[in-house]
N, C-alpha and C positions, 0 to 999 in steps of 0.2 A: 548466392551465398558463399562467394569465394573470398570474402574478407578474412584476413588473418585474425587469429584470436586476439582479443583486446589486451592491452597492457596499460598500467596506470599512467595518467598524465600528471600535470602539475596542478596542485590545488591552490587557488587564489586565497588571499587573506580573508579573515572573517568579515562578513558584511555587517554593518552597524544596524541596530534596531533603535528607533526613536525612544528616548527615555520615558516618554508618556505612555508607551505600550507595556502593560503588565506582563511579566515573565512567569512561566511555570516555575514551580519550586525547585526543580532539578537543575536549572541553569546555573552554571558555576560550581556544581557539585558532581562528584564521580558517579552517583547513581540516584534515581528518584526515591522518594519516601515510599515505604510499603503501603499498599492500599488495604485499608481495614474495613471499608464500608460494604454496603449491600450492592449487588449487581443490578437490582431493581431501582430505577430512578424515580424521583418525585416529579410532579407536573412542571414545576418551575425549572428544574434542571433539564428536563426534556425540551422545554421551549428554547433554552439557551443552546442546547445541542442542535436543535433544528437550524438555528442561525449560524453556528460554527460549521455545521455540515454543508449548508448551502454555500457559504463563503469558500470552503475548501473546494467544492465542486466548480465554482466559478474560477478559482485560481488554476485548477487542473485544466479547464477548458482554455484559459488564457495561455498557459504554457504549451498545451497541445497544439494550438494554432501556430506556434513558432517552430515546431518540430519539422525540420526539412534538411536535406543534404547541405552541408557547409556550416551549420550552426554548431557551436561548441556546447557541451553539456553545462559548462560554467555560465554561458549566456542564458540557458534555460533556467538555471538556478537564480540568476539575477531577476529575470522576469517574474518568477514565482515569489521571490523574496519581496520585491517592490510592490507587487499586487497585494500581498497579505498586509504588509506594513501600511500601505496607502489606505487600507480598509480597517485599520486599527487592530489587526490581529498579529500575534507572534507566530513565526514559523516553528511548529513544534519540534521538528528534528534538529534545529540549530542549538547545539549544546546538550542534546540528549545523550547521556553517557559519552560525551565528548565528540559526538558526530559534528563535523565542521561546516555543514551546509544546510540550506533551507528546504531542500527536497532531496529525494533519491532518484538518480537517473541510471537505469539499468538497461544496457544495450545487449541485444542478441543473446549471448550465452550467460550473461549476468542474471542470476535468479532474482536477486533483490539487494537493496542497500548499497547500490553503486554510488560513489561519491562524485558529484559534479567536478569537472576539471577541464583541462585543455583538450580533451578528446573531441574530435570533430565527427559529427554524425555523417555517415556516408550514404550514398544512394543504395537503397535496398535494405538498410538497417531497420530493425524493429526496436522501439524505444519505450521502455516503461518509465512513467513518471509517477512517483508516490509523494503526495503532499498532504500536510496536515495543518489545520488552522487551530490555534489556541485563542479563543475569543470569549471574553466574559467568564473566564474560569473553567471552561470546558474545551475538549478537543473534538474536531471533526476530521476523519481520516479517510482518504480515498486514493485510488490509483487506476491508471489505464495504460494500455500498450498502444502506441501510435506507429503508423507506417511512414517511413521516410523515403519518398521517391518511389522507384519501381521495385516493389517487393515481390519475391518469388511466391508462387502459388502455395507451396508447402507451408511457408511462414504465415501467409495470409490466413490460411485455414486454421493454423494453430492459434492465431490471435482471435479469430472469430469464434472458435470453439471454446477458448478459455473464457471469453465474455459470456457465452452460452452456459458454461459450467457454473459461473457465478450466478447467473439468473436462476438456474435450476436449484442451486444451493439455497438461494433466497426463498424460492417457492416452497422449500421443504420445512421452513421455519414455522412451527405451530406451537402454541403454549401446551405444555404437558408432554411433548416429545423430548427426547434427549438430544444434546448438541451433536452427538456422533451421527445422527441421521443426515446432517448436512454433508459430512464427509462421505457417507455411504453413497449418496446421490451423485456427488461430484466424481468420486472414484469410478463408479459404474459407468458414468458417461464418458470419462476419459479413456477407459479401457476399450470402448468401441473403436477407438482410433489408434490404439497401441501407444498412447501417450503415457509418460511417467507423471506421477503426482508427487510433488515435493512434500516430504513429511517433516523436515527439520525446521520449517518456518510455518507458522500457523496464523489464523485469525485470533482476535483477542477482545476481551472486555475493554470498554473505553467510556470515558465521561470526564470527571474532574481529573482523573489520571489518564495518561496516554495509554498505558497498559495496566489493566487492573489485576491481572492474575488469572482471570477466566481464559481458558484455552479453547479455541474453535478449530479442530483439526479438519483438514480437507480430504481425509482418508477415513475408512471405517476403523474405529478404535473402541475397544471395551473400556480403556483406561479413562478416556475423557467422556464422561456420561452425565454431566450436569443437566438437570431438568430445565427446559426452556420455560421462562415465566414472563407474564405480561409486565412490561416496563423495563425489561433488560435491554441494555444497549451493547452491541458488540460488532466487530468487523467480520466479514467473510472475504477472503482474498486469495483464491486458488492460484497456484503456480503450476503450470503444466509444461512438460518438456517433450521434445521430439525424441530424445534418447533417455539416458539414465536420469533419475531424479537425484542421484548422489551429487555432492558438491565438494569443491575445494574452496578454501578461503584465501584471499590475498593477504599480503603482509599488513595491510591497513586495518585488519581485524573486522572489516565490515563487508567488503565486496565478496559475495558468494557466487561462484561460477559453476556451471555443470561440469562434472568430471570429464565427460567426453567432448566438452566444448560445443555441443549441439545447442540449438536455440530453445528458448523458454519464454513464455508469456505469462502475464498476470493482470488481473483486474480486481478491484476492491471497492466495497461500499461499507459505510457505517449504517447499522440498522437499529430500529426500535421494534421490540416485540409488542404486537397489538393483540387484542382478543381473537382476531381472525387470522393473524399471520405476521407479516413484517412490513413496516414502513421504512423506505429508504430515505435516510437523512441527508445523503450526499448527492442530491440532484441540484443542478444549477437553478 
C-alpha cells in the first residue's frame, strides 16, 4: 500500500451512444426532473427493472474481468460503455448532472464517483467499479470492488468485509421495518473491525428515475425512517474505510477521497422488497 495518493488524469472525449438507444430525460440538461411517483412499483415496471438489473450485473462482471495492473480506468470505461450499448442500454452515469463517463472508477482512497481517465491501475490497487444500465425506461445500478494483482491483507479484508456488510444489510430488509435498520446492521458490523462508515453518500430509491429521493443510510439514523413496503426498489451500497469516513472533494466536483487518504471499499445491489425480504435485481 505504498502507492502515492492519486491525482487526476486526463479525461478522454465523450463516447458516442448509438442514436437508436433511448436516453434518460436528464441527458443534455443540468439536472434530472424531480421524482413525484410512488416508491412502490407495479409488476410491469418490476419486470423491466429485473432486465435492467441483470444487464448492469453482466456489464459489471465484464469490466471486472479487465481489472488488472497496467489497465487505465478509461479503458475500463470503454469496456463498460460498449457492453451496455451493444445490448441496447444507455450508460446511466453518462451525462447525469454533467458526469462525463459511462461508469465510476474509484481506486484505493477514492470513496466514490471517480471519473475514468488516463490513471493506470497499479499492482496492489483496489478498484471499485460502479455501473448503471438504463434499459426500457428503468435503471439498474450496481458496483463492486475488485483486486488488482497482489493486494495486501488489510485491503483484502476490507473488501471482503464490505461485501459482507452489504449482504447483512440486504438480509435486514423486511416489509414493515424502517429503512434505518439497514444502516444499523451495517454500522454495527463495521464497528467490530474499527472501520469508518461513510455517511455523506447513501443508497437511494431507483426505477424510472436514477435517484428517486428515497434515502437509504448505511449508518443508524432517526432522520431517515421510511417504512419498507412490498414493491419498493432501492439500492444498498455501503462504503467502509480503514480510517476516517470524512472526505475531501477534488476540483472536478465528483471525486470524493478519504481525508486521511486511507483505503475504502464499496459494494452495491439494486433490490426489490418482497413479502418475505428482498430480491436482488443486480445478479448476472
